[in-house]
N, C-alpha and C positions, 0 to 999 in steps of 0.2 A: 410726501410730507412728511414732517418729525417735528417732535416735541421732546426735550429734554427736561421740562419742568410740569410733565403732567402728574396727577394725583392720585393716588389708591389710599383708600380709608378701608379698615376692616373693622368689625365689631363682633365680640363674641360674648357680649354682657348678658347674664342672667338677672332677671329681675329682682330687686331689693338687694344685691349685692354689688361690690365696686364694679366701676365702669370698664370693661375690659375692651380697649379700643386703641388703634395706632393709625398714624396717619403718614406716609411717605410721600414728600412733595418733590421728588427728584427722579420720576420714573420717566422712561422712554417709552414713546406711542411712535410708530411709524406706519402710515396711510400710502398705499398703492393707489390714487384717485382712479386710475384706469380699469382696476381688477377688483376695488373692493377688500384685497388682502390688507390684512391688520397684525400688528404685531407689538407686544410691551413687552419691557422689561424693567422687573423693580429687585434692587439689591435689598435683600432681608435686612441687613443693618441699618438702611435706611427709614425704618418704621421709628416713629417715636410716642411713646406713650406719656402720660401726665404722670405715673409714677415710675421713678427710674429701675425700682428693684421689679416691676412686671416687663420694663424692656430687658434686663438683664435675665430673668426668667424666660422669656419668648424666645431670645438668641441661643442661649445656653442650652435649656431642657427640652424647647416646645421643638423650634423650627431648624435647630443646630446649624446655625446660620455661617460656622466655619467648615462644617462639612458640604452643605447644601445652600451656597450664598446668596441664590437668586431665583426667582420666579419668573418663568416665562409664558407668553401666552401668543398662539400664532392662530389666525383663523381668517375668516371672511366676512364681509357684511352683506348679508344675501339682497340681490337686488339694488345694491348700490350704484348711484347715477351720481357724478359730482354734478351735471348740468341739471339736475331737478332739487339741487339745495336752496333754498331760499332762508331770510334771516329767523322764520321760524322753523321751531322744533318740528322734524319728521321722526317717525320711529321705524327702525329697522329690527333686523334680528342679526346677531353676530353668533355665528358657529365655530369653534374651532376648540383645540386643546389647552390647557394649562399644566404646566408641568412647575411640579413644587416637591420640596423634600425628596427627590429623587422617584416621584411619582408621576404619572399623566393622567388626567383627565378630561373627556368631554366635556365641553362647557356650551352651553345655550343661553344667550343672555338677549333683554332688550336693550337695545340703545337710542336715545334722540340725540340726533345730529342736525348740525345747521350750519350756515355760513354765518362768520362772525368778521368783525372790523378786521382782526389780525388771524384769520385763518379758517379752518372748522373746527366746529367745538364738539365734542365727542363726550357725552354723560351715559354711564351704563350703571347697571347695578345685578349683581347675581349671587345665590346664595351657594357655598361649597360646605362639605362635611370635613373636618379634621379628620376623623378616622379614614376618609378616603384617599387622604394622603399619610396616611401610618404615622400620622401625628396623636401622639399618645397623651390624654390630660390625666395626669395623675388620680388616683381614687381621692386623696385629700381635698383637691379642689373642683372635684368634678361637679360638685354642687353651686361653683361658684363660676365655672368657666364652660360656656355652651360648647357642643360638638357643631354645631349650626354658625357656620361664620359668615356673614353679611358682607359683602365687598361691593364699594362704590368707585367707580373710575370717574375722573374728569382731566380731559386733555384739549389743548387747544394745538393743533397741527397745522404748519404753515410751510 
């Protein structure tokens, strides 16, 4: 099962400063319903910010999109059973590895999964630290950009 229009949102905002948030609406998600294995791929240049200058800094200074063009997650949904899904969300745990900026980190996230009219809806949220992926936040903006990055995913696979 696949989606090429999944959405990933990340936010690294700090209270009382300008919002540091971006959305990528063209993320590929793949689910093997027989095994519960899941994978996703996001192109870094697909993240859109409200402020063009932030987008430029994200791609050139932080994530270095030309050198590290994508983020990849590969994992498994614990206890996934396609036949147990209904139209009500059911909570699962996803465990896997996130590869970003040339580094790899184990991730454990809670996911809400349900059957929907056009497939299976998967919603998830988790937090990572920019420093875990050797993404440096320059001292001049350390007070305005959080090291703690909140990530939300939203996909319908079919």
